[in-house]
DOZAMAR-533488 format. One line per 2 residues: number of its first residue (from 1); their letters; for each residue x negated, y negated, z negated of N, C-alpha, C, O, CB. Coordinates in steps of 0.05 Angstrom, whole numbers, m for minus. Glycine has a CB too. Layout:
// DOZAMAR-533488
NUM> A> X:Y:Z:X:Y:Z:X:Y:Z:X:Y:Z:X:Y:Z ~ ...
//
This chain:
// DOZAMAR-533488
1> MP> m65:2249:m306:m58:2230:m331:m29:2226:m327:m17:2215:m308:m76:2201:m332 ~ m19:2237:m350:17:2231:m348:27:2203:m347:14:2184:m355:34:2242:m376
3> EP> 48:2201:m336:62:2178:m335:75:2167:m364:89:2180:m380:85:2183:m315 ~ 64:2137:m368:74:2127:m396:106:2126:m399:120:2118:m380:63:2096:m402
5> TT> 114:2133:m417:142:2135:m419:151:2107:m429:134:2091:m434:152:2159:m437 ~ 179:2102:m433:192:2071:m437:182:2070:m469:176:2048:m478:233:2067:m431
7> TD> 181:2093:m487:172:2085:m512:144:2077:m515:138:2058:m529:177:2105:m528 ~ 130:2090:m504:97:2087:m500:94:2053:m491:80:2037:m503:83:2113:m470
9> IL> 108:2048:m471:112:2018:m458:117:1999:m481:102:1982:m489:139:2016:m436 ~ 142:2005:m490:155:1986:m515:130:1985:m537:120:1963:m543:187:2002:m531
11> VA> 122:2009:m549:105:2005:m570:80:1989:m560:70:1975:m577:99:2032:m581 ~ 70:1989:m537:44:1974:m527:56:1951:m530:46:1936:m547:31:1979:m497
13> IN> 78:1941:m517:81:1917:m516:93:1898:m545:95:1873:m548:97:1917:m493 ~ 100:1918:m564:105:1912:m593:78:1903:m604:76:1882:m616:117:1938:m609
15> EF> 59:1918:m601:28:1916:m607:21:1891:m596:12:1875:m612:10:1939:m596 ~ 22:1884:m573:16:1862:m558:26:1835:m575:11:1817:m583:29:1864:m529
17> AH> 52:1835:m577:68:1817:m587:55:1808:m616:52:1785:m624:96:1827:m588 ~ 48:1836:m631:41:1827:m665:10:1814:m658:0:1796:m671:39:1861:m694
19> SV> 0:1825:m639:m25:1814:m635:m28:1782:m627:m47:1768:m635:m36:1831:m614 ~ m10:1775:m612:2:1748:m603:6:1735:m630:m9:1718:m638:30:1750:m583
21> DK> 25:1744:m644:33:1729:m667:12:1724:m689:9:1703:m702:54:1742:m679 ~ m6:1750:m691:m26:1743:m707:m40:1722:m699:m41:1705:m717:m41:1761:m711
23> RF> m53:1716:m678:m64:1692:m667:m52:1669:m672:m64:1650:m682:m65:1693:m642 ~ m30:1668:m666:m12:1641:m665:m12:1635:m698:m14:1612:m705:24:1645:m649
25> GQ> m8:1655:m716:m15:1647:m744:m37:1639:m752:m38:1625:m772:m11:1664:m760 ~ m60:1648:m738:m85:1636:m744:m90:1605:m737:m101:1588:m751:m104:1652:m731
27> MD> m80:1603:m711:m77:1578:m699:m61:1551:m722:m69:1528:m728:m59:1586:m671 ~ m37:1564:m729:m21:1546:m752:m37:1540:m767:m41:1516:m771:0:1557:m768
29> HR> m51:1563:m782:m72:1556:m808:m94:1541:m800:m108:1531:m818:m85:1583:m822 ~ m99:1537:m774:m123:1522:m765:m112:1491:m764:m124:1472:m774:m136:1534:m734
31> FE> m87:1489:m750:m76:1464:m749:m68:1452:m772:m68:1428:m772:m57:1464:m733 ~ m62:1464:m795:m50:1456:m821:m79:1446:m833:m78:1426:m847:m32:1483:m839
33> NI> m105:1460:m829:m127:1449:m837:m136:1421:m825:m146:1401:m835:m144:1469:m834 ~ m130:1426:m801:m133:1400:m786:m119:1377:m801:m131:1360:m814:m122:1403:m757
35> EQ> m93:1380:m798:m74:1363:m809:m82:1351:m839:m79:1327:m843:m48:1379:m810 ~ m90:1369:m857:m100:1360:m879:m124:1344:m880:m126:1324:m895:m103:1378:m893
37> DI> m146:1354:m860:m171:1335:m860:m162:1303:m850:m169:1282:m861:m194:1349:m836 ~ m145:1306:m831:m136:1282:m824:m118:1259:m842:m116:1234:m841:m123:1290:m804
39> AV> m107:1279:m859:m94:1257:m882:m117:1253:m903:m115:1233:m918:m63:1270:m899 ~ m135:1266:m906:m158:1261:m929:m175:1235:m910:m188:1217:m922:m181:1296:m937
41> VK> m173:1237:m885:m190:1212:m874:m176:1192:m873:m186:1170:m871:m201:1213:m849 ~ m145:1197:m873:m135:1166:m866:m133:1156:m901:m133:1132:m908:m96:1166:m844
43> QD> m132:1179:m922:m134:1162:m948:m161:1145:m949:m162:1121:m956:m133:1182:m976 ~ m188:1164:m941:m209:1144:m939:m211:1122:m925:m226:1104:m935:m226:1153:m932
45> MA> m199:1118:m904:m202:1096:m892:m181:1074:m905:m186:1051:m900:m200:1102:m864 ~ m161:1079:m918:m142:1064:m931:m168:1049:m955:m172:1025:m958:m111:1086:m945
47> VV> m179:1068:m967:m197:1060:m988:m220:1037:m974:m221:1014:m981:m212:1089:m1002 ~ m232:1047:m958:m248:1032:m938:m238:1004:m929:m252:983:m929:m250:1048:m916
49> KQ> m213:1006:m921:m201:979:m913:m194:963:m933:m195:938:m930:m177:982:m898 ~ m188:974:m955:m185:955:m980:m208:944:m989:m208:921:m995:m174:967:m1003
51> DI> m235:961:m993:m254:953:m999:m265:926:m983:m273:905:m994:m267:974:m998 ~ m262:931:m953:m270:914:m933:m257:891:m942:m271:872:m948:m264:922:m905
53> AS> m230:889:m945:m214:865:m951:m222:853:m980:m222:829:m983:m181:873:m950 ~ m227:865:m997:m240:856:m1022:m261:843:m1017:m262:820:m1027:m246:876:m1038
55> TK> m282:853:m1001:m307:843:m996:m305:817:m983:m317:798:m992:m323:862:m980 ~ m286:817:m959:m285:795:m948:m279:770:m965:m293:750:m967:m269:799:m928
57> DE> m252:776:m979:m246:754:m1002:m269:751:m1020:m277:728:m1022:m221:762:m1021 ~ m279:766:m1030:m306:753:m1049:m327:738:m1033:m338:720:m1044:m324:776:m1065
59> LL> m333:745:m1007:m351:725:m995:m341:702:m982:m356:683:m975:m365:735:m977 ~ m317:702:m979:m300:672:m974:m298:656:m999:m300:632:m998:m267:676:m963
61> TH> m294:668:m1018:m299:657:m1044:m326:643:m1054:m329:623:m1069:m293:677:m1060 ~ m344:657:m1044:m368:645:m1052:m379:625:m1028:m393:606:m1033:m389:668:m1058
63> ID> m371:632:m1007:m375:609:m983:m363:584:m994:m375:562:m993:m359:617:m954 ~ m336:589:m1006:m322:563:m1010:m335:551:m1034:m337:527:m1038:m291:565:m1013
65> GF> m340:564:m1044:m356:554:m1071:m385:534:m1065:m393:513:m1075:m367:585:m1091 ~ m399:552:m1042:m423:537:m1034:m414:509:m1022:m425:488:m1030:m440:553:m1011
67> VR> m395:508:m1007:m394:491:m989:m375:470:m1007:m369:450:m993:m384:503:m962 ~ m367:470:m1029:m356:452:m1049:m382:438:m1060:m384:413:m1062:m339:469:m1073
69> LH> m403:457:m1068:m426:448:m1083:m440:431:m1066:m451:412:m1076:m443:469:m1094 ~ m442:437:m1038:m454:417:m1020:m440:392:m1017:m453:371:m1016:m458:427:m994
71> ET> m414:392:m1015:m403:366:m1019:m403:348:m1042:m400:323:m1042:m381:369:m1013 ~ m408:368:m1065:m410:353:m1091:m443:335:m1089:m449:311:m1092:m407:379:m1121
73> LT> m455:356:m1083:m486:343:m1080:m483:320:m1060:m494:299:m1068:m511:366:m1067 ~ m472:319:m1039:m471:295:m1015:m466:273:m1032:m480:253:m1034:m446:298:m989
75> TE> m437:279:m1049:m427:255:m1059:m447:240:m1078:m451:215:m1078:m401:260:m1073 ~ m459:259:m1094:m474:251:m1115:m504:234:m1102:m514:214:m1112:m481:280:m1134
77> FS> m512:247:m1080:m534:235:m1068:m528:209:m1056:m545:191:m1056:m544:252:m1047 ~ m503:204:m1046:m497:182:m1038:m493:159:m1064:m503:138:m1060:m475:188:m1021
79> AL> m481:162:m1085:m481:149:m1109:m507:142:m1122:m510:121:m1134:m467:162:m1124 ~ m527:161:m1120:m549:151:m1132:m563:137:m1111:m579:121:m1120:m565:171:m1146
81> RA> m561:140:m1083:m576:123:m1068:m563:93:m1071:m578:74:m1072:m576:134:m1039 ~ m535:92:m1073:m525:60:m1078:m539:47:m1103:m548:24:m1105:m490:59:m1084
83> RC> m538:70:m1123:m544:55:m1147:m574:45:m1147:m581:25:m1159:m539:73:m1172 ~ m597:65:m1129:m615:55:m1126:m619:26:m1110:m636:8:m1113:m626:73:m1119
85> ER> m598:28:m1092:m601:0:m1075:m597:m17:m1091:m615:m33:m1094:m583:m7:m1053 ~ m570:m20:m1110:m567:m42:m1130:m589:m45:m1151:m592:m66:m1164:m543:m37:m1144
87> ME> m602:m27:m1153:m629:m31:m1174:m647:m47:m1166:m658:m66:m1177:m645:m8:m1180 ~ m651:m35:m1141:m673:m51:m1125:m660:m85:m1119:m674:m105:m1124:m680:m32:m1091
89> AF> m639:m88:m1110:m633:m111:m1106:m633:m127:m1134:m641:m150:m1131:m609:m111:m1092 ~ m627:m121:m1159:m625:m130:m1177:m655:m137:m1189:m658:m157:m1203:m610:m115:m1189
91> MA> m673:m122:m1182:m702:m126:m1185:m714:m145:m1169:m730:m162:m1177:m715:m103:m1182 ~ m705:m143:m1140:m715:m167:m1126:m704:m195:m1132:m716:m213:m1121:m711:m162:m1100
93> RV> m682:m200:m1147:m669:m218:m1158:m692:m230:m1178:m705:m251:m1176:m642:m207:m1170 ~ m691:m210:m1197:m707:m220:m1221:m737:m226:m1213:m750:m244:m1224:m707:m200:m1245
95> AK> m747:m210:m1193:m779:m220:m1184:m781:m244:m1175:m801:m257:m1177:m792:m204:m1162 ~ m756:m254:m1160:m755:m284:m1145:m752:m301:m1162:m764:m323:m1159:m734:m289:m1127
97> QL> m733:m295:m1187:m730:m318:m1211:m759:m321:m1229:m764:m340:m1245:m703:m309:m1233 ~ m778:m295:m1224:m804:m298:m1238:m821:m303:m1222:m843:m305:m1233:m813:m278:m1253
99> NM> m821:m308:m1195:m837:m315:m1181:m860:m297:m1176:m884:m303:m1175:m843:m336:m1190 ~ m847:m271:m1172:m864:m247:m1169:m861:m235:m1142:m840:m237:m1131:m856:m227:m1190
101> EF> m879:m222:m1132:m875:m210:m1103:m864:m176:m1118:m873:m164:m1138:m914:m211:m1079 ~ m840:m170:m1099:m830:m145:m1105:m824:m134:m1082:m810:m147:m1066:m808:m144:m1122
103> TP> m833:m106:m1075:m830:m92:m1049:m817:m61:m1054:m829:m41:m1062:m861:m90:m1034 ~ m793:m63:m1048:m781:m35:m1058:m793:m13:m1038:m801:m18:m1015:m745:m35:m1055
105> T> m794:13:m1051:m805:30:m1037:m790:51:m1025:m801:68:m1010:m823:39:m1050
//
């Protein structure tokens, strides 16, 4: 087999360099696709984060409303209890003046 000439060697090196360039071009394309995918995921995560924050705010609003309702009901219950106690005391005085027996329940 004859010895390769310098030209043959340079042609082979050039072909190899082109094949390497082609592979790097494919890799660049793949990296661009990955970067685009990551950008889409970042956008999706921003939307999800916003949805979670909105849901959290709504939940806290509902909890605050429930706590306020509970406090209102506690206050109303205390007022009703005091009213009943006053009514029972009045009824006990009336029963005493009428010489009747009165037992609050």
